[in-house]
The first five atom37 places (N, CA, C, CB, O) and aatype in JSON, in Angstrom:
{
  "aatype": [12, 3, 11, 3, 1, 9, 0, 7, 15, 0, 11, 6, 16, 11, 7, 0, 19, 11, 6, 0, 9, 7, 11, 0, 16, 7, 3, 15, 11, 10, 1, 16, 3, 7, 0, 0, 3, 11, 0, 6, 7, 11, 19, 5, 2, 0, 9, 7, 7, 19, 11, 3, 0, 12, 1, 6, 0, 10, 11, 11],
  "atom_mask": [
    [1, 1, 1, 1, 1],
    [1, 1, 1, 1, 1],
    [1, 1, 1, 1, 1],
    [1, 1, 1, 1, 1],
    [1, 1, 1, 1, 1],
    [1, 1, 1, 1, 1],
    [1, 1, 1, 1, 1],
    [1, 1, 1, 0, 1],
    [1, 1, 1, 1, 1],
    [1, 1, 1, 1, 1],
    [1, 1, 1, 1, 1],
    [1, 1, 1, 1, 1],
    [1, 1, 1, 1, 1],
    [1, 1, 1, 1, 1],
    [1, 1, 1, 0, 1],
    [1, 1, 1, 1, 1],
    [1, 1, 1, 1, 1],
    [1, 1, 1, 1, 1],
    [1, 1, 1, 1, 1],
    [1, 1, 1, 1, 1],
    [1, 1, 1, 1, 1],
    [1, 1, 1, 0, 1],
    [1, 1, 1, 1, 1],
    [1, 1, 1, 1, 1],
    [1, 1, 1, 1, 1],
    [1, 1, 1, 0, 1],
    [1, 1, 1, 1, 1],
    [1, 1, 1, 1, 1],
    [1, 1, 1, 1, 1],
    [1, 1, 1, 1, 1],
    [1, 1, 1, 1, 1],
    [1, 1, 1, 1, 1],
    [1, 1, 1, 1, 1],
    [1, 1, 1, 0, 1],
    [1, 1, 1, 1, 1],
    [1, 1, 1, 1, 1],
    [1, 1, 1, 1, 1],
    [1, 1, 1, 1, 1],
    [1, 1, 1, 1, 1],
    [1, 1, 1, 1, 1],
    [1, 1, 1, 0, 1],
    [1, 1, 1, 1, 1],
    [1, 1, 1, 1, 1],
    [1, 1, 1, 1, 1],
    [1, 1, 1, 1, 1],
    [1, 1, 1, 1, 1],
    [1, 1, 1, 1, 1],
    [1, 1, 1, 0, 1],
    [1, 1, 1, 0, 1],
    [1, 1, 1, 1, 1],
    [1, 1, 1, 1, 1],
    [1, 1, 1, 1, 1],
    [1, 1, 1, 1, 1],
    [1, 1, 1, 1, 1],
    [1, 1, 1, 1, 1],
    [1, 1, 1, 1, 1],
    [1, 1, 1, 1, 1],
    [1, 1, 1, 1, 1],
    [1, 1, 1, 1, 1],
    [1, 1, 1, 1, 1]
  ],
  "atom_positions": [
    [[-11.12, -9.19, 25.92], [-10.09, -8.66, 25.05], [-10.57, -7.31, 24.5], [-9.75, -9.66, 23.9], [-11.71, -7.18, 24.06]],
    [[-9.71, -6.35, 24.54], [-10.05, -5.0, 24.1], [-10.13, -4.94, 22.58], [-9.01, -3.99, 24.62], [-9.41, -5.65, 21.87]],
    [[-11.03, -4.07, 22.08], [-11.22, -3.94, 20.64], [-9.95, -3.44, 19.94], [-12.38, -2.98, 20.34], [-9.73, -3.74, 18.77]],
    [[-9.11, -2.68, 20.66], [-7.85, -2.23, 20.07], [-6.9, -3.4, 19.8], [-7.16, -1.22, 20.99], [-6.16, -3.38, 18.82]],
    [[-6.94, -4.41, 20.64], [-6.08, -5.58, 20.4], [-6.52, -6.33, 19.15], [-6.11, -6.54, 21.62], [-5.69, -6.79, 18.37]],
    [[-7.82, -6.44, 18.97], [-8.35, -7.14, 17.8], [-8.04, -6.36, 16.53], [-9.87, -7.35, 17.93], [-7.54, -6.92, 15.55]],
    [[-8.32, -5.06, 16.56], [-8.05, -4.23, 15.38], [-6.56, -4.16, 15.1], [-8.61, -2.81, 15.58], [-6.15, -4.17, 13.94]],
    [[-5.76, -4.08, 16.14], [-4.31, -4.04, 15.96], [-3.76, -5.3, 15.32], [0.0, 0.0, 0.0], [-2.9, -5.25, 14.45]],
    [[-4.27, -6.43, 15.77], [-3.83, -7.71, 15.19], [-4.22, -7.81, 13.72], [-4.42, -8.88, 15.98], [-3.46, -8.3, 12.89]],
    [[-5.43, -7.34, 13.42], [-5.88, -7.36, 12.02], [-5.02, -6.45, 11.16], [-7.36, -6.93, 11.93], [-4.66, -6.82, 10.04]],
    [[-4.69, -5.29, 11.67], [-3.86, -4.34, 10.91], [-2.45, -4.88, 10.73], [-3.83, -2.97, 11.62], [-1.82, -4.69, 9.69]],
    [[-1.95, -5.56, 11.76], [-0.62, -6.19, 11.68], [-0.6, -7.25, 10.58], [-0.24, -6.82, 13.04], [0.34, -7.31, 9.79]],
    [[-1.63, -8.06, 10.54], [-1.72, -9.11, 9.53], [-1.83, -8.51, 8.13], [-2.93, -10.01, 9.8], [-1.16, -8.96, 7.2]],
    [[-2.69, -7.49, 7.99], [-2.84, -6.82, 6.7], [-1.5, -6.24, 6.25], [-3.92, -5.72, 6.79], [-1.15, -6.33, 5.07]],
    [[-0.77, -5.64, 7.17], [0.52, -5.06, 6.84], [1.52, -6.11, 6.41], [0.0, 0.0, 0.0], [2.3, -5.89, 5.47]],
    [[1.51, -7.25, 7.08], [2.43, -8.33, 6.72], [2.14, -8.85, 5.32], [2.35, -9.47, 7.74], [3.06, -9.16, 4.56]],
    [[0.85, -8.95, 4.99], [0.47, -9.43, 3.66], [0.9, -8.42, 2.59], [-1.07, -9.67, 3.58], [1.48, -8.79, 1.57]],
    [[0.62, -7.14, 2.85], [1.02, -6.1, 1.89], [2.54, -6.08, 1.71], [0.52, -4.71, 2.37], [3.03, -5.94, 0.59]],
    [[3.26, -6.23, 2.8], [4.72, -6.22, 2.75], [5.23, -7.41, 1.93], [5.3, -6.26, 4.18], [6.14, -7.26, 1.12]],
    [[4.65, -8.58, 2.14], [5.06, -9.78, 1.41], [4.76, -9.64, -0.08], [4.37, -11.02, 1.97], [5.58, -10.02, -0.92]],
    [[3.6, -9.11, -0.41], [3.25, -8.92, -1.82], [4.19, -7.9, -2.45], [1.77, -8.46, -1.98], [4.62, -8.07, -3.59]],
    [[4.5, -6.84, -1.71], [5.43, -5.83, -2.2], [6.81, -6.41, -2.47], [0.0, 0.0, 0.0], [7.45, -6.07, -3.47]],
    [[7.27, -7.28, -1.57], [8.57, -7.92, -1.78], [8.53, -8.83, -3.0], [8.98, -8.72, -0.54], [9.46, -8.85, -3.8]],
    [[7.45, -9.6, -3.12], [7.35, -10.57, -4.21], [7.25, -9.88, -5.58], [6.13, -11.46, -4.0], [7.78, -10.39, -6.57]],
    [[6.59, -8.73, -5.62], [6.4, -8.05, -6.9], [7.45, -6.97, -7.15], [5.02, -7.44, -6.96], [7.51, -6.41, -8.24]],
    [[8.27, -6.68, -6.15], [9.27, -5.65, -6.31], [8.7, -4.24, -6.17], [0.0, 0.0, 0.0], [9.33, -3.27, -6.58]],
    [[7.51, -4.13, -5.58], [6.84, -2.84, -5.4], [7.26, -2.25, -4.06], [5.28, -3.0, -5.48], [6.75, -2.64, -3.01]],
    [[8.2, -1.3, -4.09], [8.73, -0.76, -2.84], [7.7, 0.07, -2.08], [9.96, 0.09, -3.14], [7.74, 0.11, -0.85]],
    [[6.78, 0.72, -2.77], [5.74, 1.51, -2.09], [4.8, 0.58, -1.31], [4.93, 2.35, -3.1], [4.47, 0.87, -0.16]],
    [[4.39, -0.51, -1.92], [3.52, -1.46, -1.25], [4.23, -2.08, -0.05], [3.05, -2.56, -2.22], [3.63, -2.28, 1.01]],
    [[5.5, -2.39, -0.21], [6.28, -2.98, 0.88], [6.4, -1.99, 2.04], [7.69, -3.4, 0.38], [6.27, -2.38, 3.2]],
    [[6.64, -0.71, 1.72], [6.74, 0.31, 2.75], [5.41, 0.54, 3.44], [7.25, 1.61, 2.15], [5.35, 0.67, 4.67]],
    [[4.34, 0.59, 2.66], [3.0, 0.74, 3.24], [2.68, -0.43, 4.18], [1.93, 0.83, 2.13], [2.11, -0.24, 5.25]],
    [[3.06, -1.62, 3.76], [2.82, -2.81, 4.59], [3.59, -2.75, 5.89], [0.0, 0.0, 0.0], [3.05, -3.1, 6.95]],
    [[4.84, -2.32, 5.82], [5.64, -2.21, 7.04], [5.05, -1.17, 7.99], [7.1, -1.85, 6.69], [5.05, -1.36, 9.2]],
    [[4.56, -0.07, 7.42], [3.93, 0.98, 8.25], [2.66, 0.46, 8.9], [3.62, 2.22, 7.41], [2.43, 0.71, 10.09]],
    [[1.83, -0.25, 8.15], [0.6, -0.83, 8.71], [0.93, -1.82, 9.83], [-0.22, -1.53, 7.61], [0.26, -1.85, 10.86]],
    [[1.96, -2.61, 9.6], [2.36, -3.6, 10.58], [2.8, -2.92, 11.88], [3.5, -4.49, 10.02], [2.42, -3.36, 12.97]],
    [[3.59, -1.87, 11.77], [4.05, -1.15, 12.96], [2.88, -0.48, 13.68], [5.1, -0.09, 12.57], [2.8, -0.5, 14.91]],
    [[1.97, 0.1, 12.91], [0.79, 0.74, 13.5], [-0.06, -0.29, 14.24], [-0.04, 1.44, 12.41], [-0.59, -0.02, 15.31]],
    [[-0.19, -1.47, 13.65], [-0.95, -2.54, 14.29], [-0.32, -3.0, 15.59], [0.0, 0.0, 0.0], [-1.03, -3.29, 16.55]],
    [[1.0, -3.06, 15.63], [1.7, -3.46, 16.86], [1.44, -2.46, 17.97], [3.21, -3.61, 16.61], [1.22, -2.84, 19.12]],
    [[1.48, -1.17, 17.63], [1.23, -0.13, 18.63], [-0.21, -0.22, 19.13], [1.5, 1.27, 18.04], [-0.46, -0.17, 20.34]],
    [[-1.15, -0.36, 18.22], [-2.56, -0.45, 18.61], [-2.8, -1.68, 19.48], [-3.47, -0.49, 17.37], [-3.56, -1.62, 20.44]],
    [[-2.15, -2.79, 19.14], [-2.27, -4.02, 19.92], [-1.71, -3.8, 21.33], [-1.54, -5.19, 19.21], [-2.29, -4.27, 22.31]],
    [[-0.6, -3.1, 21.42], [0.0, -2.83, 22.73], [-0.9, -1.94, 23.58], [1.37, -2.17, 22.55], [-1.03, -2.16, 24.78]],
    [[-1.54, -0.95, 22.96], [-2.47, -0.08, 23.68], [-3.63, -0.91, 24.22], [-2.99, 1.05, 22.75], [-4.07, -0.72, 25.36]],
    [[-4.12, -1.82, 23.41], [-5.2, -2.7, 23.86], [-4.75, -3.57, 25.03], [0.0, 0.0, 0.0], [-5.53, -3.83, 25.95]],
    [[-3.51, -4.01, 25.0], [-2.98, -4.82, 26.1], [-2.93, -4.03, 27.39], [0.0, 0.0, 0.0], [-3.23, -4.56, 28.46]],
    [[-2.54, -2.77, 27.3], [-2.5, -1.91, 28.48], [-3.92, -1.72, 29.03], [-1.86, -0.54, 28.15], [-4.14, -1.77, 30.24]],
    [[-4.88, -1.5, 28.13], [-6.27, -1.33, 28.57], [-6.77, -2.59, 29.26], [-7.18, -0.99, 27.36], [-7.45, -2.51, 30.29]],
    [[-6.44, -3.76, 28.7], [-6.85, -5.02, 29.33], [-6.23, -5.16, 30.72], [-6.44, -6.22, 28.45], [-6.9, -5.57, 31.66]],
    [[-4.95, -4.81, 30.83], [-4.25, -4.93, 32.11], [-4.86, -3.97, 33.15], [-2.74, -4.63, 31.93], [-5.0, -4.33, 34.32]],
    [[-5.23, -2.77, 32.71], [-5.85, -1.81, 33.63], [-7.22, -2.32, 34.09], [-6.0, -0.44, 32.94], [-7.56, -2.2, 35.27]],
    [[-7.98, -2.9, 33.16], [-9.29, -3.46, 33.55], [-9.14, -4.57, 34.57], [-10.03, -3.99, 32.32], [-9.89, -4.63, 35.55]],
    [[-8.17, -5.43, 34.35], [-7.93, -6.54, 35.3], [-7.5, -6.01, 36.66], [-6.86, -7.5, 34.74], [-7.94, -6.52, 37.7]],
    [[-6.64, -4.99, 36.66], [-6.18, -4.43, 37.92], [-7.31, -3.78, 38.69], [-5.07, -3.43, 37.68], [-7.34, -3.83, 39.92]],
    [[-8.24, -3.17, 37.99], [-9.37, -2.51, 38.65], [-10.38, -3.52, 39.2], [-10.07, -1.57, 37.67], [-11.13, -3.2, 40.13]],
    [[-10.42, -4.73, 38.64], [-11.34, -5.76, 39.13], [-10.91, -6.28, 40.5], [-11.42, -6.92, 38.13], [-11.74, -6.73, 41.28]],
    [[-9.63, -6.2, 40.78], [-9.11, -6.77, 42.03], [-9.24, -5.85, 43.19], [-7.67, -7.15, 41.89], [-8.85, -6.2, 44.31]]
  ]
}
């Protein structure tokens, strides 16, 4: 598993937590920051997936 997938998943989780806390407390900045972190994590996770797929294709 590529390090980008791991970091992306962690960032996605962190963003989801920040977003939930922002919703619960009514803090729109925290909620927005959380949504941005979550989106960034999804992109990073996808990049890691592409790297993994390329590695697998090169092994064959």
